[in-house]
N, C-alpha and C positions, 0 to 999 in steps of 0.2 A: 212520557209527559214532558212538555216543553216548559222550561222555566224562563220567565220573562223578568229581566232585571229592571227594577224601578228606576235606577240611575246607574250610570257608568262610573265606576270608581277609578279615579286617576291614581296611578302608582306614584309614590313619592320619588323625587329625583335623587334623593340622598337617603342612605340607610345608616342609621346609627348603630344598630346591632341586629344580627340575624335572629336573635331570640326575643328582641323587644326589651331586654333588660341589660343594664350596664353595671359593671362591677363597682363596688364602693372601695374607698381606699382609706386606711388599710382594710383588708377584707374582713378580718375578725372584729366584731363589735367592740370587744373590750380594748382592742388596740386603738380603735378610733377614739374611744372616750379617754384612753390614756394619753393619746397625742393631744387632744383638746385640753386636757388638764395641764399637761406639761407646758403647752403653749401659753396657757392663761396665767401660770404662776408668776412670771416677771411683772405682769400688769397688776396682779393682786398685791405684790410687794410695793409697786409704785403707788397704788392707792393708799396703802397703809402708811408708807413713807410720807406722802403728801399730807395725810391727816395729822401725823406727828409733827412734821416740820411747820405746818400752818397753825398749830395749836388748835386743831379741830375747827378751823375757820375756812369754810368752803364758799364764802361770799363771792358773788360774781360768777359762779359756775351754774350750769344748767341743772346739775343734780341738787344744788342747794335750793334753787327756785322750785323744782319739782317736789322735793321733800316738804318745803314750807307750804306749797299750795295744797297738797293732799292732806297735810296735817291740819290745815285750817278750814277744811270743808265743813260747812254747817249741815249736818245730816238731817236735822229737823226742819230745814228750810224747804223751799219749793223744789219740786222734782226737776224742773228745768234748770234751776240754779245748780243743783248737785251734778247733773249731767254735764253742764257747761264747765264746771270745775274739774271734772274728770277727763276732759278732752286734752290730749289724745288718750283714749281709754286704756289701751294695752299697757303703755308705760306707767300710767297712773295706778292701775290695778297692781302692777308689780311693786310700785313704790309703797302701796298700802300694806302689802303683806311682807315686805322685806324689812327686817329691823336694822337699826344702826344709822338711820338718816342718810346723809350724803355719802358717807363712807360705805355703808351697806350697798347703796346703789352703784358706787364705784367698783365694788367687788363683783357685783352681778355683771357690770359692763366688762370687767376683765374676763369673766367666764365666757361672755359672748365673743370677746376677741379670740379666745382659744378656738371656739366653734368656727369663727369666720376664717381663721388661718387654715384649719383643717379643710374647710370647704374650698379654699383657693387651691391647696395642694391637690385635692381630689379632682377638681375641675380640670386642672392642667394635666394630671395623670391620665384622665379619660381621653384627653386629646392627643395622647402619645407624645407630649413634650419631652425633650431630653431631660434627664434628671438635673443637670446643671441649670437649665432654664427654669425648671420648677423651683429649685432652691433659691435662685436669684429673685424670681417673682415673689415668692413667699417672704423672703427677707426684706425685699423692697417695701413691703407693707409693714412687716413686724418691727423693723429696726428704724423707725422714724418717730421723732417726738410728736409729730402731727397726729399719727394714729394712736400713740400711747395717751396723749392728752384727751383725745376725743372719747376713747372707750372708758377712761377712768373718771371723767368729769361730766359726761353727757350720756346718760342711759338712753334717753329718747333717741339720740342720733345712732347709738350703737345698735339698738333694736331695729331702727328704721333701715340702717345700712345692711344689717344681716338679712332682713327680709328682701331688701332691694337686690343684693347680690345673688341670693338664691333664686329670686324671680328672674333676673336677667339670664342666668344659666338655663333656666327652664324655657325662657323665650326662644333661645337658640334651638333647644330640643324641639320645641313646638313648631316654630316657623321653618327652620332649615331641615329638620328630620321628621316632620309631620307626626310628632308624638302628641296626640290630642290630650292625653291625660296631663302631660307637662304644661299644656296651654291653660287648662282650667286651674291647675295648681299655681301657675305663674300669676294669673289674675287674682287669686286669693292672697298670694304672698304680697303683691303690690298693695292690695287693700290693707293687709296687716302693717305694711310699711307706713302707709298714710295714717293709720290709726295708732301708730307707735310714736311717730315724729311728725310734727306739723309740716316740716319741709318735705315730707314724703308725698304730700298731696300733688304738687306739680310734677314730682318724679314719676308718678303713675301715668300722667299724660304723656311724658316723654317715652315711657316704656311702650305705650300704645303706638307711638310714632315709630319706635324702633322695630316693632312687629311688622310695620309696613315697609321698612327700608332695608333690613338685612336680607341675606340670601334666602330666597323662597324655595320650598320644596315642591309646591304646587302653584301653578299659574292661576291668576284671577282670585287669589285668596287674601290679598293684602288688607282690604277693608274688613273682611270677616275676622282676620287675625287680630287687628287692632281693637275691634269691638269686644272680642273675648277677653283680651288683656285688661281693658279699662272698665268693663261693665261692673265687676264687684265693687270697685272703689266708688263709681258714680252711683250705684244703687244704694250703698250705705250712706253716702253723703246726701242723696235725695231723701232717704228716710229721716235723717237728722234734720234736714231743712223743713220737711213737712211737720215734724214734731215741734220744731220751733215756731212755725206759723200757727199750728193748732193751739199753742199756749200763748199766742199773741206777742211773742218775743222777737219775731223776725227769722228769716231763713238761716242767718249766720250766727244765731245766738249761742250755739254750742261749739263754735270754732274760735280758738284763740286768735286774736288779730281781727280787725274789722273788715279785712279784705278790700280795703279802699286804698287808692294811691296816696302815699305819704310823701309830699315834696321834700321834707327834711331828710327822711331816710333815703330817698332817691338821690339827692345831692351828695349825701355821705357815701353812698355806694359808688357813684360816678367818680368822686374824688379818690376813693380807695383804688380805683383801677389805673390811676396815673402813677408815673414814676416806677421805681424798682419794685415796690410792693405789688403794684398792679400787674407788672410783667411776670413776677413770680407766681402770683395767684392764677393768671391765665395760662402759664406755660404748660401745666399738666394737660389742659384742654388742647392746646396747640400741638403738643406731642402726640396725643391720641389721634387728632385730625390728620397730622402729617403721616403717621403710621398707617392709617386707613388708606390714604392716597397711595403710599408706596406699595402697599399690599394689594392695590387695585380694588379696594372696596370703599371708594370715596364717599358713597352715600352714608355709610356707617359713621363717617366723621361728623355728619350733621347731628347725629344723636348726642355726641359730646357737646357740641355747640348749644343745642337746645337745653341740655341738662344744666349747663352752666348758667344759661339765661334764666331758667326756671328757679334755680337756687337764688339768684339775684332778685327775682321777682318776689320770692317768698320773704326775703329780708325786707323789701320795700313795703309790702302790705302787712308787716308785723307778725309773720308766722314763726320767726326764729326766736329761740329762748336766749337768755343771757349767756355770755361766754361762748357764743356760737363761732366756731372756727374749725377749719380742716375738713368740712363735709365735702367740698368740691374735689379736693385732692383724693380722698378715699374713694369717692364715687367714681372718679376717672380710672383709678386702678382696678376697682371691681368691674367696671365696664370693660376695660381691656381684657381682664381675665375671661369674661363671658364671651366676648365677640371676636377676639383675635383667633384666627384659624390656625390649625396645625401647620407649622413651617414645612414647606415641601422642598426646600433646598437649603444648602448651607448658608447662603446669603440671607434668606428669610430667618433662619435660626439665629444668626448673629444679630440681625436687625431687632429681633424680638428681645434678646438679652440686653442689647444696648438701650432699647426703649425702657426696659425695666430699671436699668441702672440710672438712666436719666430721671425717671420718676422718683427713684430713691433720693437722688441728689436734690431734686426739687422739694421733696418732703422735708429735708433738713433746712434748706434755705427758707422755705415757707414758715417753718416754726419760729424763726427769729424775726420774721416780718409781721407776724400776727401778735398784737399786744397781749391778748389773752394767753396764748401759748408761751410767750416770752415770760410773762409773770409766773406761770405754772413752773417753768424751768427754774426761774429765779428762786422760788420757794423751795423747790427740791434740792437745789445746790447750795443755797445760802441759809435756808431756814427762815421762819417768820413769814407773815403774810403782808409785810409792808411793801 
C-alpha cells in the first residue's frame, strides 16, 4: 500500500538535542532550588535593610504604589472598576495574597531574582559557554545596584523580566532549533510578562519582531513565527478591550495609562537622553548592537534598538509605575543571554566576556545616574528616607 504524504516536512537546519530534551542545571531539582534560594538571600537582606533604614517608608517605589492600589480596591464596586484596578493582574494578585505590604513584595521580588539568576546560568551552560564566561555573565547581572534596586522595589518589573527572559530563551529554541513546544510556551510567557508589568506590553511586540530576525531553522517561517509569539498577548488584550467596550467604558479602560501621547512625558524622555545620563542609559543597547554586528548577526541588533524604543514609548503613554528605573539595562542583559550564540573561537569567547564586563560597568554607572536608584542607595548607606 502506498502512503501519500499530505505535506513535505522540512528538516530543521539546526538540532538542539538528538533526544529533543536538554539538561537542566543543576541536574538535581533540590540543587536547582538551593541555588535559587542562595542567590535570593542577599536581595532579601537588602529589602529588609531598606525597610529598616527607611523607617518602613517605601514612598516613591513601584511596590508602594502596587500595595496601595490593591489595598484600596472597592470590591463592592462595578466589575469593570475592579478589573481595571487589578491591571496588571498577575502582579496584583500576588500583591493581594502576599502579606507585609511593600516589604513583602520586595522579598517576593528577591526570590524572583534568585530564580532569574539560576535561569541565566542554566541558559549559558546549555550553550556550552566556558565556566568563566558563565560566572562573569551571572555576576554582571547579580552584582549591580540597578538589578538589586529593581527586584527589591518593583515586583511588577521583576515578574515581567522573569517571564521576558524565559520567553526570549524559548524564542531561540523555537525559531533557531524548530522546537514547536518552546514557541507556544514563549508566546504564553510573553503574555504573562505583559500581564505582570505594564511595560511588558510593547516588549511582546518586540519579541515577535525578534522571532522574524534571529537565525531561522526553516525558511519561509518568519511571519508564522512572529504570529505564534505575539498571538496570546494580542488575544488577551483583545478580550479585555471587548469587555471594556461591552461595559461602555472604552477599549483601554482596564489598562493603566490612557495609551495616548503625552507631550510632557515625551519632552522629559527626550531631555533624559541628553548628556552623560542619556549616554549611560543608551550604552547597554549600543553594546548589544555592536556585539551583534561583530558576531555577524547584525539584524539581531535591531531587536535591542526596538526594545529600548518600546520602553521609552511605554513611559511616554503612561504605562510605567513610580520609581521606574533599570528595566532597559536588565532587559539588554537578558536579551544578550538569550541570543548570543556559543563562541566558536577564542576571539569570540574573549569578546563575550568583555561585553559582559562592559555591561556590569554600565550597571554601576547607570545606578548613580538614575535619581530613584541613587535615592535607594542613599537610604541603604545613610539611613532615613530624606
